[in-house]
PDB file of N, CA, C and O in Angstrom, chain B, residues numbered from 101:
ATOM      1  N   MET B 101       0.760  -1.379  -0.253  1.00  0.00           N
ATOM      2  CA  MET B 101       0.071   0.039  -0.370  1.00  0.00           C
ATOM      3  C   MET B 101       0.925   1.195  -0.187  1.00  0.00           C
ATOM      4  O   MET B 101       0.641   2.184  -0.864  1.00  0.00           O
ATOM      5  N   SER B 102       2.191   1.279   0.816  1.00  0.00           N
ATOM      6  CA  SER B 102       2.633   2.540   0.892  1.00  0.00           C
ATOM      7  C   SER B 102       3.486   2.751  -0.647  1.00  0.00           C
ATOM      8  O   SER B 102       4.013   3.859  -0.753  1.00  0.00           O
ATOM      9  N   HIS B 103       3.676   1.771  -1.877  1.00  0.00           N
ATOM     10  CA  HIS B 103       4.260   1.774  -2.850  1.00  0.00           C
ATOM     11  C   HIS B 103       3.099   2.721  -3.877  1.00  0.00           C
ATOM     12  O   HIS B 103       3.387   3.544  -4.746  1.00  0.00           O
ATOM     13  N   THR B 104       2.121   2.399  -3.552  1.00  0.00           N
ATOM     14  CA  THR B 104       1.041   3.071  -4.283  1.00  0.00           C
ATOM     15  C   THR B 104       0.919   4.429  -4.174  1.00  0.00           C
ATOM     16  O   THR B 104       0.626   5.188  -5.097  1.00  0.00           O
ATOM     17  N   LYS B 105       1.156   4.746  -2.979  1.00  0.00           N
ATOM     18  CA  LYS B 105       1.028   6.188  -2.328  1.00  0.00           C
ATOM     19  C   LYS B 105       2.309   7.124  -3.176  1.00  0.00           C
ATOM     20  O   LYS B 105       2.137   8.270  -3.593  1.00  0.00           O
ATOM     21  N   LYS B 106       3.452   6.419  -3.291  1.00  0.00           N
ATOM     22  CA  LYS B 106       4.766   7.212  -3.750  1.00  0.00           C
ATOM     23  C   LYS B 106       4.477   7.104  -5.408  1.00  0.00           C
ATOM     24  O   LYS B 106       4.877   7.993  -6.159  1.00  0.00           O
ATOM     25  N   MET B 107       3.871   6.134  -5.816  1.00  0.00           N
ATOM     26  CA  MET B 107       3.792   6.619  -7.234  1.00  0.00           C
ATOM     27  C   MET B 107       2.754   7.651  -7.771  1.00  0.00           C
ATOM     28  O   MET B 107       2.772   8.043  -8.938  1.00  0.00           O
ATOM     29  N   ILE B 108       1.926   8.029  -6.920  1.00  0.00           N
ATOM     30  CA  ILE B 108       0.948   8.982  -7.170  1.00  0.00           C
ATOM     31  C   ILE B 108       1.486   9.979  -8.005  1.00  0.00           C
ATOM     32  O   ILE B 108       1.142  10.131  -9.177  1.00  0.00           O
ATOM     33  N   ALA B 109       2.463  10.770  -7.324  1.00  0.00           N
ATOM     34  CA  ALA B 109       3.180  12.035  -8.122  1.00  0.00           C
ATOM     35  C   ALA B 109       3.998  11.823  -9.421  1.00  0.00           C
ATOM     36  O   ALA B 109       3.859  12.689 -10.285  1.00  0.00           O
ATOM     37  N   PRO B 110       4.765  10.872  -9.654  1.00  0.00           N
ATOM     38  CA  PRO B 110       5.135  10.442 -10.597  1.00  0.00           C
ATOM     39  C   PRO B 110       3.957  10.452 -12.011  1.00  0.00           C
ATOM     40  O   PRO B 110       4.088  11.192 -12.986  1.00  0.00           O
ATOM     41  N   ILE B 111       2.956   9.561 -11.841  1.00  0.00           N
ATOM     42  CA  ILE B 111       1.940   9.295 -12.561  1.00  0.00           C
ATOM     43  C   ILE B 111       1.220  10.655 -13.015  1.00  0.00           C
ATOM     44  O   ILE B 111       1.115  10.766 -14.237  1.00  0.00           O
ATOM     45  N   ILE B 112       0.809  11.496 -12.400  1.00  0.00           N
ATOM     46  CA  ILE B 112       0.051  12.984 -12.079  1.00  0.00           C
ATOM     47  C   ILE B 112       0.875  13.790 -13.312  1.00  0.00           C
ATOM     48  O   ILE B 112       0.362  14.180 -14.361  1.00  0.00           O
ATOM     49  N   ILE B 113       2.236  13.934 -12.926  1.00  0.00           N
ATOM     50  CA  ILE B 113       2.947  14.664 -13.433  1.00  0.00           C
ATOM     51  C   ILE B 113       3.453  14.303 -14.928  1.00  0.00           C
ATOM     52  O   ILE B 113       3.759  15.111 -15.805  1.00  0.00           O
ATOM     53  N   ALA B 114       3.469  12.650 -15.014  1.00  0.00           N
ATOM     54  CA  ALA B 114       3.559  12.237 -16.463  1.00  0.00           C
ATOM     55  C   ALA B 114       2.395  12.547 -17.328  1.00  0.00           C
ATOM     56  O   ALA B 114       2.438  12.919 -18.500  1.00  0.00           O
ATOM     57  N   ALA B 115       1.308  12.336 -16.561  1.00  0.00           N
ATOM     58  CA  ALA B 115       0.036  12.459 -17.301  1.00  0.00           C
ATOM     59  C   ALA B 115      -0.131  14.112 -17.726  1.00  0.00           C
ATOM     60  O   ALA B 115      -0.673  14.352 -18.805  1.00  0.00           O
ATOM     61  N   LEU B 116       0.274  15.091 -16.989  1.00  0.00           N
ATOM     62  CA  LEU B 116       0.336  16.508 -17.286  1.00  0.00           C
ATOM     63  C   LEU B 116       1.093  16.670 -18.413  1.00  0.00           C
ATOM     64  O   LEU B 116       0.737  17.318 -19.397  1.00  0.00           O
ATOM     65  N   MET B 117       2.126  16.095 -18.288  1.00  0.00           N
ATOM     66  CA  MET B 117       3.103  16.216 -19.398  1.00  0.00           C
ATOM     67  C   MET B 117       2.704  15.790 -20.678  1.00  0.00           C
ATOM     68  O   MET B 117       2.876  16.524 -21.652  1.00  0.00           O
ATOM     69  N   LEU B 118       2.171  14.638 -20.779  1.00  0.00           N
ATOM     70  CA  LEU B 118       1.486  13.813 -21.785  1.00  0.00           C
ATOM     71  C   LEU B 118       0.438  14.674 -22.412  1.00  0.00           C
ATOM     72  O   LEU B 118       0.457  14.843 -23.631  1.00  0.00           O
ATOM     73  N   LEU B 119      -0.540  15.268 -21.610  1.00  0.00           N
ATOM     74  CA  LEU B 119      -1.698  16.132 -22.327  1.00  0.00           C
ATOM     75  C   LEU B 119      -1.087  17.354 -22.887  1.00  0.00           C
ATOM     76  O   LEU B 119      -1.527  17.905 -23.896  1.00  0.00           O
ATOM     77  N   TYR B 120      -0.107  17.752 -22.245  1.00  0.00           N
ATOM     78  CA  TYR B 120       0.516  19.220 -22.928  1.00  0.00           C
ATOM     79  C   TYR B 120       0.993  19.120 -23.931  1.00  0.00           C
ATOM     80  O   TYR B 120       0.866  20.044 -24.734  1.00  0.00           O
ATOM     81  N   TYR B 121       1.860  17.742 -24.330  1.00  0.00           N
ATOM     82  CA  TYR B 121       2.733  17.374 -25.330  1.00  0.00           C
ATOM     83  C   TYR B 121       1.449  17.007 -26.709  1.00  0.00           C
ATOM     84  O   TYR B 121       1.679  17.291 -27.884  1.00  0.00           O
ATOM     85  N   ILE B 122       0.361  16.457 -26.316  1.00  0.00           N
ATOM     86  CA  ILE B 122      -0.473  15.768 -27.220  1.00  0.00           C
ATOM     87  C   ILE B 122      -1.084  17.206 -27.582  1.00  0.00           C
ATOM     88  O   ILE B 122      -1.250  17.306 -28.798  1.00  0.00           O
ATOM     89  N   GLY B 123      -1.398  18.148 -26.987  1.00  0.00           N
ATOM     90  CA  GLY B 123      -2.205  19.419 -27.207  1.00  0.00           C
ATOM     91  C   GLY B 123      -1.380  20.069 -28.047  1.00  0.00           C
ATOM     92  O   GLY B 123      -1.826  20.608 -29.060  1.00  0.00           O
ATOM     93  N   ILE B 124       0.157  20.101 -27.672  1.00  0.00           N
ATOM     94  CA  ILE B 124       0.816  20.637 -28.947  1.00  0.00           C
ATOM     95  C   ILE B 124       0.647  20.018 -30.428  1.00  0.00           C
ATOM     96  O   ILE B 124       0.413  20.629 -31.470  1.00  0.00           O
ATOM     97  N   VAL B 125       0.845  18.538 -30.214  1.00  0.00           N
ATOM     98  CA  VAL B 125       0.528  17.818 -31.421  1.00  0.00           C
ATOM     99  C   VAL B 125      -0.452  18.136 -32.216  1.00  0.00           C
ATOM    100  O   VAL B 125      -0.196  18.117 -33.420  1.00  0.00           O
ATOM    101  N   LEU B 126      -1.783  18.499 -31.794  1.00  0.00           N
ATOM    102  CA  LEU B 126      -2.823  18.353 -32.103  1.00  0.00           C
ATOM    103  C   LEU B 126      -3.005  20.162 -32.797  1.00  0.00           C
ATOM    104  O   LEU B 126      -3.553  20.415 -33.870  1.00  0.00           O
ATOM    105  N   LEU B 127      -2.501  21.017 -32.024  1.00  0.00           N
ATOM    106  CA  LEU B 127      -2.109  22.311 -32.621  1.00  0.00           C
ATOM    107  C   LEU B 127      -1.386  22.196 -33.974  1.00  0.00           C
ATOM    108  O   LEU B 127      -1.877  22.528 -35.053  1.00  0.00           O
ATOM    109  N   PHE B 128      -0.484  21.819 -33.833  1.00  0.00           N
ATOM    110  CA  PHE B 128       0.370  21.771 -35.074  1.00  0.00           C
ATOM    111  C   PHE B 128      -0.352  21.188 -36.121  1.00  0.00           C
ATOM    112  O   PHE B 128      -0.446  21.710 -37.232  1.00  0.00           O
ATOM    113  N   LEU B 129      -0.911  20.029 -35.777  1.00  0.00           N
ATOM    114  CA  LEU B 129      -1.909  19.362 -36.915  1.00  0.00           C
ATOM    115  C   LEU B 129      -2.864  20.123 -37.540  1.00  0.00           C
ATOM    116  O   LEU B 129      -3.058  20.030 -38.752  1.00  0.00           O
ATOM    117  N   PHE B 130      -3.444  20.825 -36.868  1.00  0.00           N
ATOM    118  CA  PHE B 130      -4.904  21.682 -37.308  1.00  0.00           C
ATOM    119  C   PHE B 130      -4.537  23.246 -37.756  1.00  0.00           C
ATOM    120  O   PHE B 130      -5.406  24.082 -38.004  1.00  0.00           O
ATOM    121  N   VAL B 131      -3.037  23.511 -37.822  1.00  0.00           N
ATOM    122  CA  VAL B 131      -2.680  24.755 -38.487  1.00  0.00           C
ATOM    123  C   VAL B 131      -2.768  24.899 -40.017  1.00  0.00           C
ATOM    124  O   VAL B 131      -2.142  24.121 -40.736  1.00  0.00           O
ATOM    125  N   ASP B 132      -3.458  25.783 -40.479  1.00  0.00           N
ATOM    126  CA  ASP B 132      -3.797  25.642 -41.755  1.00  0.00           C
ATOM    127  C   ASP B 132      -2.460  26.270 -42.406  1.00  0.00           C
ATOM    128  O   ASP B 132      -1.674  26.881 -41.681  1.00  0.00           O
ATOM    129  N   GLY B 133      -2.170  26.080 -44.038  1.00  0.00           N
ATOM    130  CA  GLY B 133      -1.260  26.871 -44.518  1.00  0.00           C
ATOM    131  C   GLY B 133       0.186  26.426 -44.444  1.00  0.00           C
ATOM    132  O   GLY B 133       1.081  27.060 -45.002  1.00  0.00           O
ATOM    133  N   VAL B 134       0.429  25.144 -43.630  1.00  0.00           N
ATOM    134  CA  VAL B 134       1.750  24.819 -43.373  1.00  0.00           C
ATOM    135  C   VAL B 134       2.043  23.777 -44.278  1.00  0.00           C
ATOM    136  O   VAL B 134       1.136  22.994 -44.560  1.00  0.00           O
ATOM    137  N   PRO B 135       3.055  23.653 -44.731  1.00  0.00           N
ATOM    138  CA  PRO B 135       3.709  22.237 -45.647  1.00  0.00           C
ATOM    139  C   PRO B 135       3.255  20.979 -44.723  1.00  0.00           C
ATOM    140  O   PRO B 135       3.068  21.073 -43.510  1.00  0.00           O
ATOM    141  N   LEU B 136       3.114  19.846 -45.444  1.00  0.00           N
ATOM    142  CA  LEU B 136       2.642  18.701 -44.543  1.00  0.00           C
ATOM    143  C   LEU B 136       4.434  18.128 -44.210  1.00  0.00           C
ATOM    144  O   LEU B 136       4.562  17.244 -43.362  1.00  0.00           O
ATOM    145  N   ALA B 137       5.385  18.538 -44.731  1.00  0.00           N
ATOM    146  CA  ALA B 137       6.697  18.270 -44.431  1.00  0.00           C
ATOM    147  C   ALA B 137       6.971  18.964 -43.153  1.00  0.00           C
ATOM    148  O   ALA B 137       7.755  18.387 -42.398  1.00  0.00           O
ATOM    149  N   LEU B 138       6.528  19.967 -42.812  1.00  0.00           N
ATOM    150  CA  LEU B 138       7.174  21.142 -41.785  1.00  0.00           C
ATOM    151  C   LEU B 138       6.251  20.459 -40.702  1.00  0.00           C
ATOM    152  O   LEU B 138       6.754  20.312 -39.587  1.00  0.00           O
ATOM    153  N   LYS B 139       4.971  20.030 -40.901  1.00  0.00           N
ATOM    154  CA  LYS B 139       3.871  19.789 -39.902  1.00  0.00           C
ATOM    155  C   LYS B 139       4.387  18.333 -39.327  1.00  0.00           C
ATOM    156  O   LYS B 139       4.167  18.047 -38.150  1.00  0.00           O
ATOM    157  N   LEU B 140       5.039  17.484 -40.146  1.00  0.00           N
ATOM    158  CA  LEU B 140       5.614  15.964 -39.697  1.00  0.00           C
ATOM    159  C   LEU B 140       6.796  16.443 -38.703  1.00  0.00           C
ATOM    160  O   LEU B 140       6.966  15.879 -37.622  1.00  0.00           O
ATOM    161  N   LEU B 141       7.492  17.376 -39.079  1.00  0.00           N
ATOM    162  CA  LEU B 141       8.654  17.704 -38.683  1.00  0.00           C
ATOM    163  C   LEU B 141       8.495  18.154 -37.152  1.00  0.00           C
ATOM    164  O   LEU B 141       9.181  17.728 -36.223  1.00  0.00           O
ATOM    165  N   MET B 142       7.329  19.213 -37.053  1.00  0.00           N
ATOM    166  CA  MET B 142       6.855  19.872 -35.924  1.00  0.00           C
ATOM    167  C   MET B 142       6.118  18.915 -35.232  1.00  0.00           C
ATOM    168  O   MET B 142       5.623  19.463 -34.246  1.00  0.00           O
ATOM    169  N   VAL B 143       5.780  17.598 -35.300  1.00  0.00           N
ATOM    170  CA  VAL B 143       4.828  16.895 -34.484  1.00  0.00           C
ATOM    171  C   VAL B 143       6.016  15.755 -34.094  1.00  0.00           C
ATOM    172  O   VAL B 143       5.966  15.112 -33.045  1.00  0.00           O
ATOM    173  N   ALA B 144       6.809  15.643 -34.834  1.00  0.00           N
ATOM    174  CA  ALA B 144       7.870  14.456 -34.345  1.00  0.00           C
ATOM    175  C   ALA B 144       8.317  14.611 -32.765  1.00  0.00           C
ATOM    176  O   ALA B 144       8.140  13.793 -31.863  1.00  0.00           O
ATOM    177  N   GLY B 145       9.027  16.063 -32.690  1.00  0.00           N
ATOM    178  CA  GLY B 145       9.641  16.353 -31.604  1.00  0.00           C
ATOM    179  C   GLY B 145       8.690  15.977 -30.146  1.00  0.00           C
ATOM    180  O   GLY B 145       9.050  15.226 -29.239  1.00  0.00           O
ATOM    181  N   PRO B 146       7.346  16.764 -30.240  1.00  0.00           N
ATOM    182  CA  PRO B 146       6.511  16.354 -29.176  1.00  0.00           C
ATOM    183  C   PRO B 146       6.259  14.833 -28.997  1.00  0.00           C
ATOM    184  O   PRO B 146       6.161  14.305 -27.889  1.00  0.00           O
ATOM    185  N   LEU B 147       6.168  14.219 -30.095  1.00  0.00           N
ATOM    186  CA  LEU B 147       5.863  12.800 -29.801  1.00  0.00           C
ATOM    187  C   LEU B 147       6.953  12.015 -29.412  1.00  0.00           C
ATOM    188  O   LEU B 147       6.660  10.958 -28.853  1.00  0.00           O
ATOM    189  N   ALA B 148       7.958  12.231 -29.546  1.00  0.00           N
ATOM    190  CA  ALA B 148       9.300  11.972 -29.203  1.00  0.00           C
ATOM    191  C   ALA B 148       9.613  12.148 -27.525  1.00  0.00           C
ATOM    192  O   ALA B 148      10.266  11.353 -26.848  1.00  0.00           O
ATOM    193  N   ILE B 149       9.044  13.259 -27.102  1.00  0.00           N
ATOM    194  CA  ILE B 149       8.897  13.661 -25.902  1.00  0.00           C
ATOM    195  C   ILE B 149       8.258  12.844 -24.958  1.00  0.00           C
ATOM    196  O   ILE B 149       8.618  12.519 -23.827  1.00  0.00           O
ATOM    197  N   CYS B 150       7.177  12.544 -25.649  1.00  0.00           N
ATOM    198  CA  CYS B 150       5.902  11.811 -24.893  1.00  0.00           C
ATOM    199  C   CYS B 150       6.346  10.256 -24.755  1.00  0.00           C
ATOM    200  O   CYS B 150       5.871   9.524 -23.886  1.00  0.00           O
ATOM    201  N   GLY B 151       7.407   9.786 -25.803  1.00  0.00           N
ATOM    202  CA  GLY B 151       7.508   8.173 -25.667  1.00  0.00           C
ATOM    203  C   GLY B 151       8.474   8.508 -24.430  1.00  0.00           C
ATOM    204  O   GLY B 151       8.178   7.956 -23.370  1.00  0.00           O
ATOM    205  N   VAL B 152       9.492   9.273 -24.445  1.00  0.00           N
ATOM    206  CA  VAL B 152      10.394   9.286 -23.410  1.00  0.00           C
ATOM    207  C   VAL B 152      10.063   9.683 -22.159  1.00  0.00           C
ATOM    208  O   VAL B 152      10.843   9.470 -21.231  1.00  0.00           O
ATOM    209  N   THR B 153       8.610  10.445 -21.924  1.00  0.00           N
ATOM    210  CA  THR B 153       7.975  10.585 -20.560  1.00  0.00           C
ATOM    211  C   THR B 153       7.259   9.172 -19.977  1.00  0.00           C
ATOM    212  O   THR B 153       7.065   8.879 -18.797  1.00  0.00           O
ATOM    213  N   ILE B 154       6.985   8.521 -20.985  1.00  0.00           N
ATOM    214  CA  ILE B 154       6.534   7.318 -20.681  1.00  0.00           C
ATOM    215  C   ILE B 154       7.620   6.073 -20.048  1.00  0.00           C
ATOM    216  O   ILE B 154       7.539   5.184 -19.200  1.00  0.00           O
ATOM    217  N   GLY B 155       8.592   6.557 -20.937  1.00  0.00           N
ATOM    218  CA  GLY B 155       9.668   5.497 -20.369  1.00  0.00           C
ATOM    219  C   GLY B 155      10.338   5.710 -19.238  1.00  0.00           C
ATOM    220  O   GLY B 155      10.929   4.854 -18.579  1.00  0.00           O
ATOM    221  N   VAL B 156      10.236   6.998 -18.982  1.00  0.00           N
ATOM    222  CA  VAL B 156      11.063   7.443 -17.463  1.00  0.00           C
ATOM    223  C   VAL B 156       9.925   7.107 -16.544  1.00  0.00           C
ATOM    224  O   VAL B 156      10.207   6.713 -15.412  1.00  0.00           O
ATOM    225  N   LEU B 157       8.462   7.239 -16.969  1.00  0.00           N
ATOM    226  CA  LEU B 157       7.220   6.794 -15.996  1.00  0.00           C
ATOM    227  C   LEU B 157       7.866   5.354 -15.600  1.00  0.00           C
ATOM    228  O   LEU B 157       8.472   5.238 -14.535  1.00  0.00           O
ATOM    229  N   VAL B 158       7.703   4.180 -16.563  1.00  0.00           N
ATOM    230  CA  VAL B 158       7.995   2.821 -16.356  1.00  0.00           C
ATOM    231  C   VAL B 158       8.984   2.523 -15.422  1.00  0.00           C
ATOM    232  O   VAL B 158       8.922   1.735 -14.478  1.00  0.00           O
ATOM    233  N   SER B 159      10.066   3.358 -15.846  1.00  0.00           N
ATOM    234  CA  SER B 159      11.391   2.972 -14.998  1.00  0.00           C
ATOM    235  C   SER B 159      11.329   3.573 -13.465  1.00  0.00           C
ATOM    236  O   SER B 159      11.884   2.956 -12.555  1.00  0.00           O
ATOM    237  N   ARG B 160      10.713   4.656 -13.253  1.00  0.00           N
ATOM    238  CA  ARG B 160      10.354   5.319 -11.807  1.00  0.00           C
ATOM    239  C   ARG B 160       9.506   4.306 -11.354  1.00  0.00           C
ATOM    240  O   ARG B 160       9.916   3.825 -10.298  1.00  0.00           O
ATOM    241  N   ILE B 161       8.432   3.788 -11.786  1.00  0.00           N
ATOM    242  CA  ILE B 161       7.582   2.718 -11.124  1.00  0.00           C
ATOM    243  C   ILE B 161       8.276   1.568 -10.757  1.00  0.00           C
ATOM    244  O   ILE B 161       8.074   0.995  -9.687  1.00  0.00           O
ATOM    245  N   ARG B 162       9.186   1.155 -11.695  1.00  0.00           N
ATOM    246  CA  ARG B 162       9.973  -0.297 -11.157  1.00  0.00           C
ATOM    247  C   ARG B 162      10.737   0.059 -10.124  1.00  0.00           C
ATOM    248  O   ARG B 162      10.874  -0.732  -9.191  1.00  0.00           O
ATOM    249  N   GLU B 163      11.443   1.464 -10.109  1.00  0.00           N
ATOM    250  CA  GLU B 163      12.338   1.756  -9.027  1.00  0.00           C
ATOM    251  C   GLU B 163      11.562   1.696  -7.993  1.00  0.00           C
ATOM    252  O   GLU B 163      12.015   0.991  -7.091  1.00  0.00           O
ATOM    253  N   ILE B 164      10.437   2.237  -7.769  1.00  0.00           N
ATOM    254  CA  ILE B 164       9.339   2.162  -6.542  1.00  0.00           C
ATOM    255  C   ILE B 164       9.134   0.911  -5.999  1.00  0.00           C
ATOM    256  O   ILE B 164       9.453   0.578  -4.857  1.00  0.00           O
ATOM    257  N   GLU B 165       8.472   0.062  -7.025  1.00  0.00           N
ATOM    258  CA  GLU B 165       8.295  -1.332  -6.530  1.00  0.00           C
ATOM    259  C   GLU B 165       9.440  -2.283  -6.185  1.00  0.00           C
ATOM    260  O   GLU B 165       9.287  -3.265  -5.458  1.00  0.00           O
ATOM    261  N   GLY B 166      10.666  -1.909  -6.785  1.00  0.00           N
ATOM    262  CA  GLY B 166      11.815  -2.537  -6.121  1.00  0.00           C
ATOM    263  C   GLY B 166      12.479  -2.313  -4.659  1.00  0.00           C
ATOM    264  O   GLY B 166      13.223  -3.005  -3.964  1.00  0.00           O
ATOM    265  N   GLY B 167      11.821  -0.912  -4.486  1.00  0.00           N
ATOM    266  CA  GLY B 167      12.056  -0.598  -2.968  1.00  0.00           C
ATOM    267  C   GLY B 167      13.013   0.392  -3.083  1.00  0.00           C
ATOM    268  O   GLY B 167      13.319   0.784  -1.956  1.00  0.00           O
ATOM    269  N   GLU B 168      13.698   1.041  -4.072  1.00  0.00           N
ATOM    270  CA  GLU B 168      14.381   2.081  -4.518  1.00  0.00           C
ATOM    271  C   GLU B 168      13.782   3.287  -4.492  1.00  0.00           C
ATOM    272  O   GLU B 168      13.608   3.870  -5.562  1.00  0.00           O
ATOM    273  N   GLU B 169      13.472   3.722  -3.593  1.00  0.00           N
ATOM    274  CA  GLU B 169      12.167   4.984  -3.296  1.00  0.00           C
ATOM    275  C   GLU B 169      13.117   6.377  -3.538  1.00  0.00           C
ATOM    276  O   GLU B 169      12.661   7.392  -4.066  1.00  0.00           O
ATOM    277  N   ASP B 170      14.437   6.251  -3.085  1.00  0.00           N
ATOM    278  CA  ASP B 170      15.096   7.813  -3.164  1.00  0.00           C
ATOM    279  C   ASP B 170      16.181   7.762  -3.843  1.00  0.00           C
ATOM    280  O   ASP B 170      17.171   7.140  -3.458  1.00  0.00           O
ATOM    281  N   ASP B 171      16.120   8.374  -4.870  1.00  0.00           N
ATOM    282  CA  ASP B 171      17.230   8.280  -6.116  1.00  0.00           C
ATOM    283  C   ASP B 171      18.570   8.905  -5.468  1.00  0.00           C
ATOM    284  O   ASP B 171      19.716   8.610  -5.809  1.00  0.00           O
ATOM    285  N   LEU B 172      18.272   9.649  -4.656  1.00  0.00           N
ATOM    286  CA  LEU B 172      19.387  10.420  -4.127  1.00  0.00           C
ATOM    287  C   LEU B 172      20.576   9.566  -3.274  1.00  0.00           C
ATOM    288  O   LEU B 172      21.732   9.989  -3.305  1.00  0.00           O
ATOM    289  N   SER B 173      20.236   8.343  -2.512  1.00  0.00           N
ATOM    290  CA  SER B 173      20.662   7.725  -1.917  1.00  0.00           C
ATOM    291  C   SER B 173      21.905   6.795  -2.790  1.00  0.00           C
ATOM    292  O   SER B 173      22.828   6.110  -2.349  1.00  0.00           O
ATOM    293  N   LYS B 174      21.564   7.042  -3.921  1.00  0.00           N
ATOM    294  CA  LYS B 174      22.606   6.806  -5.163  1.00  0.00           C
ATOM    295  C   LYS B 174      24.032   7.502  -4.781  1.00  0.00           C
ATOM    296  O   LYS B 174      25.090   6.882  -4.675  1.00  0.00           O
ATOM    297  N   TYR B 175      23.900   8.591  -4.637  1.00  0.00           N
ATOM    298  CA  TYR B 175      24.916   9.680  -4.821  1.00  0.00           C
ATOM    299  C   TYR B 175      25.655   9.947  -3.634  1.00  0.00           C
ATOM    300  O   TYR B 175      26.526  10.817  -3.632  1.00  0.00           O
TER     301      TYR B 175
END
């Protein structure tokens, strides 16, 4: 049960970041007058950040489940 409480903050932060970058992607997709190649280029960055955010979240959840709750203890 204590692990669940420690996972709440990373999940909320990751969800907020994902919503923000998905909003940016949607904004870029629906802007008129921009060439398709430029749209794809401007969408690739935020989508890459979304992928990295999900990867970091999964890594953090595994750390918490493994009992490694404080990253600063490594240093």
